[in-house]
N, C-alpha and C positions, 0 to 999 in steps of 0.2 A: 163422368165426362159424357157430354155428349156428342155428335157426331161434326158438327159445327164447332168444335173445342181449337183452337190452336195445336198446333205438334209441341211439347212442350221443348222436343229438341229443336225447334226452329224460333228464331229471334230475328227479325227488323232491325237492320243497322242501319240508324239514322245518324247521317254525317249533315252536321249544322254550320255553317262559315256566315259570321256577319249575323247574326240572328234569323238568318233563312234556310230550308233544306237545303243542300246542296245535293245530296243525292242519297236513297233507300233502297237497300235490298235486304231480302232473304239472305236467309246463312245458319250452317245447320253447327247446331254448339258441339264443341268438343269436347269442353269442362267447363267445369266453374269450380272454384275451390271458395269462392266468398271474395275475394282479391282480387284473382285474377280470371277473367274470362276469356276463351279458347274459343275462334269460328270458324269457319270454314265455307269460302263461296265462290264461285266464280268471279272472272272478270262482268264485271255489273254494268260499266259504261258504256254505250255505242260504239264501235267499231276500235280500231288503233287509235289507241297513244299514244307519239312518237317525242322523247325527253333529250332522245340524241344517245343520250349514253343508255337509255333502257327503252323496251315495246312494249306497254302492255296489249293484250288484245286476245280476243274470240279466244275460249280455251284456256286459257291461265285460269291458275288454282291461288285463290290468295286464304293462308293462313294467316290469325288476323288471331294480335294478343292485345287485350282491353285492361289497364289497370282501373280501380277503383280510388288508390292512395295515391297513383302516381302523374307526371302531366304529359304523357305520351300515350303513341300507340305504336306496335312492332309487326308488319306484316309481312310475312316469308311468301316469295312471288316465286312460282313455277311454272313451268309448261303443263301442257296437257297430259304431256307425256313422263313428267315428272323431273326435269332437268330445274333445280336452283337456279332462279336468274339473279335473284337479291335477294333486299329487303328495305322495302320503301317503310319508313319511320313518321307520321304522322305526331307533334307537338298538340297538346290538346289539352282539354280538362279533362278531372280524373272521368273515366265510364260511370254514366247512369244505368239500369238495368230497371228500367218500369216496366213490369207487367210482361207482354213478348218484344221489346224495346230496348233496344240498347242504344242510348242516346252518346253522339258522343260530339262535342265542340271543339271544328278544327280553329288553331291559334294560325295558321300560314304558312309559320316553321316546317321544314320536310328534312328529312335525311336520308342519301341513299346509298346504300351497299352492297356493293359489285358480289356475286358468289363467292371469290374467292379473298374478296376483303382486301381485295390492294385499292379500290375505289372508294372510298367514302367523301360524299361530296355533301354540305350546307346546301338548303335549297330555300327560294322564297322570302329571304333576307331583306328583300324590296319589299314585297308586299307587305310582309308583319313592319315596318318601319311605316308605309303607308296609313295599315289601318286602325293608327291610332289607341292601340291596347294600353301603349307608355302613358298616356295622358288621362286617360278614363279608367283604365284597373290598372297602377302599378304593381300592384302586388299579382298582379295576373304574369303580367308582362315580365315580370322579372325570375317567379315557375318556371315559365318559356325558355326564357334564356338557361336556365340551369338545366329544364331538363334537356333541351337538344346538346348543352356542354355534357350532360351524364351519358347522351346516346354517343356522341362523337366520342368521346374518348374510349367507352366499350368496345364500343367498334375496330377502335384502332390498338386497343390493349388484346381483352378477352378473345373477344367477338360477340355479337348481339347471339349465338348461341349460347353461349355459358345464362343469358338475361332468360330467354325461352325454351330450353332446352326438357 
């Protein structure tokens, strides 16, 4: 391996939305069993993002679980000192690892689950509706809604740690 080769334990997560790269960032590969790949990365966006129910900010650490055969990603969010904030879940097409790039296509729907599991919020259903996915790719739209329903059910019954633990 040459000195300029990428570190095999590092991938670049590339989040695509509506055909355009929304954000990309380096992440440390924690595990990859061929179906699920887990990576860890610090909060990658600039500054603070305050959703009202949670704040993502510099110092936060995301442990992100992506599946090659499921239509979602589950991101465990912790403060820099390790306190669990909760789980932010993206509804996505199945993940694709191409070389050192982990390609994720965001389908607008999201789910937030607080650390204690008492708050489970479906997010961005209006954006999903406005995206037109149901019209131009109805099978993908149906898969996305099923994935959101599945995650919400898990969050309200077993909890997401049963899925990612």
